[in-house]
C-alpha positions as CSV (number, residue, x, y, z in Angstrom):
1,M,35.7,-41.1,19.2
2,K,39.1,-41.3,20.9
3,T,40.5,-43.3,18.0
4,H,39.1,-40.7,15.5
5,L,40.6,-37.8,17.5
6,V,44.1,-39.4,17.8
7,D,43.9,-40.2,14.1
8,S,43.0,-36.6,13.3
9,L,45.9,-35.3,15.5
10,K,48.3,-37.6,13.8
11,Y,47.1,-36.5,10.4
12,N,47.5,-32.9,11.5
13,D,51.0,-33.6,12.6
14,W,51.9,-35.4,9.3
15,A,50.5,-32.5,7.2
16,N,52.1,-29.7,9.2
17,Q,55.5,-31.4,9.2
18,K,55.3,-31.7,5.4
19,L,55.2,-27.9,5.3
20,L,58.4,-27.2,7.3
21,P,61.0,-28.2,4.6
22,V,59.1,-26.2,2.0
23,I,58.9,-23.2,4.2
24,K,62.7,-23.3,4.5
25,Q,62.9,-23.0,0.7
26,L,60.8,-19.8,0.5
27,P,62.4,-16.6,-0.5
28,D,60.1,-14.8,2.0
29,K,59.5,-17.0,5.0
30,E,58.0,-14.4,7.4
31,G,54.3,-14.9,6.7
32,S,54.5,-18.7,6.8
33,I,56.6,-18.7,10.0
34,K,54.0,-16.4,11.7
35,L,51.1,-18.6,10.7
36,F,52.9,-21.8,11.7
37,S,53.9,-20.2,15.1
38,H,50.2,-19.2,15.5
39,L,49.2,-22.9,15.1
40,I,51.6,-23.9,17.9
41,N,50.5,-21.0,20.1
42,A,46.8,-21.7,19.7
43,Q,47.3,-25.4,20.6
44,D,49.4,-24.5,23.6
45,K,46.9,-21.9,24.8
46,W,44.0,-24.4,24.6
47,Y,46.1,-27.0,26.3
48,N,46.8,-24.5,29.1
49,R,43.1,-23.9,29.4
50,I,42.7,-27.6,30.3
51,T,45.8,-27.9,32.6
52,K,45.7,-24.4,34.0
53,Q,49.5,-24.4,34.4
54,Q,49.6,-20.6,33.7
55,D,47.3,-17.7,33.8
56,D,45.5,-17.9,30.5
57,T,46.0,-14.2,29.8
58,A,49.8,-14.8,29.8
59,L,49.5,-16.8,26.6
60,A,48.8,-15.2,23.3
61,W,47.3,-16.6,20.1
62,S,50.0,-15.2,17.8
63,T,53.1,-14.8,19.8
64,P,55.8,-15.7,20.2
65,V,56.8,-16.0,16.6
66,F,59.4,-18.8,16.7
67,L,62.6,-18.8,14.7
68,L,62.5,-21.0,11.6
69,E,64.9,-23.5,13.2
70,E,62.7,-23.8,16.3
71,L,59.4,-24.5,14.5
72,E,59.8,-28.3,14.2
73,E,60.7,-28.8,17.9
74,H,57.9,-26.5,19.2
75,W,55.4,-28.2,16.9
76,K,56.5,-31.7,17.9
77,N,56.2,-30.8,21.6
78,S,52.8,-29.2,21.1
79,I,51.2,-32.0,19.1
80,S,52.7,-34.8,21.3
81,I,51.2,-33.4,24.5
82,W,47.8,-33.4,22.8
83,I,48.1,-36.9,21.5
84,D,49.2,-38.1,25.0
85,L,46.3,-36.2,26.6
86,I,43.6,-37.6,24.3
87,T,45.1,-41.1,24.5
88,S,44.9,-40.9,28.3
89,K,41.2,-39.9,28.3
90,T,38.2,-42.2,28.5
91,E,35.3,-41.7,26.0
92,A,33.3,-40.1,28.8
93,E,36.1,-37.7,29.6
94,L,36.3,-36.6,26.0
95,Q,32.7,-35.2,26.5
96,E,33.7,-33.1,29.5
97,I,33.4,-29.4,29.3
98,V,36.6,-27.2,29.3
99,V,35.8,-24.0,31.1
100,F,37.7,-20.8,30.4
101,I,37.3,-17.0,30.5
102,R,37.0,-15.3,27.1
103,A,39.5,-12.5,27.1
104,S,37.5,-10.2,24.8
105,D,34.6,-9.8,27.3
106,S,35.7,-11.7,30.5
107,K,32.7,-14.1,29.9
108,Q,32.9,-17.6,31.2
109,M,32.7,-20.0,28.3
110,G,32.9,-23.8,27.8
111,I,33.5,-26.3,25.1
112,K,33.5,-30.1,25.1
113,L,37.1,-31.5,24.9
114,V,36.1,-33.5,21.8
115,D,34.9,-30.3,20.0
116,L,38.0,-28.4,21.0
117,V,40.3,-31.0,19.4
118,L,38.3,-31.0,16.3
119,Q,38.3,-27.1,16.2
120,F,42.1,-26.8,16.4
121,N,42.6,-29.5,13.8
122,Y,40.2,-27.7,11.4
123,H,41.9,-24.4,12.3
124,S,45.2,-26.0,11.3
125,I,43.7,-26.9,7.9
126,H,42.7,-23.3,7.4
127,H,46.1,-21.9,8.1
128,R,47.9,-24.7,6.1
129,A,45.8,-23.4,3.1
130,Q,47.1,-19.8,3.8
131,I,50.6,-21.0,4.0
132,N,50.1,-22.9,0.7
133,K,48.9,-19.7,-0.9
134,L,52.0,-17.9,0.3
135,M,54.1,-20.7,-1.2
136,S,52.3,-20.5,-4.5
137,Q,52.6,-16.8,-4.7
138,Q,56.4,-17.2,-4.4
139,G,56.5,-19.8,-7.1
140,V,57.0,-22.8,-4.8
141,T,54.7,-25.8,-5.1
142,P,53.1,-26.6,-1.8
143,P,53.3,-30.2,-0.6
144,A,50.4,-32.5,-1.0
145,T,48.8,-32.7,2.5
146,D,45.3,-34.0,1.7
147,Y,44.0,-36.5,4.3
148,I,43.5,-39.2,1.6
149,Y,47.2,-39.5,1.2
150,T,47.4,-41.0,4.7
151,K,44.7,-43.6,4.0
152,L,45.3,-44.8,0.4
153,I,46.0,-48.5,0.0
154,E,48.2,-49.7,-2.9
155,F,47.4,-53.0,-4.6
């Protein structure tokens, strides 16, 4: 499972980094920047729920909205700490429960680390599609980010 998770994180990194140069070309960048910032903030919030470095309520899902020129650096930092974390875990540790307090009702919740990583990878796919739609609406062709492009073998 660890290999699969690291591979998924690396795919997510590859796909999201393909968006950045295209976002820079957009006439209206605001929506894409907000969505991309949200991806970073969500990963960072979940990471904090594991490390408990800050009070969870101090981190938001959608803010801060980063400046365009800051997105790449924040993304690289966010994804690299996750790759390092998962690489350092044993298979058994990937099955451990991450416990947190849900802000909406103060209820204690839990999720296996493996499922958490899968969730934010799938969440990223969802928001990449939204960013792609914003690109298309502005007449810009979105980059090809399908997983298969990372696995095709040329003969």
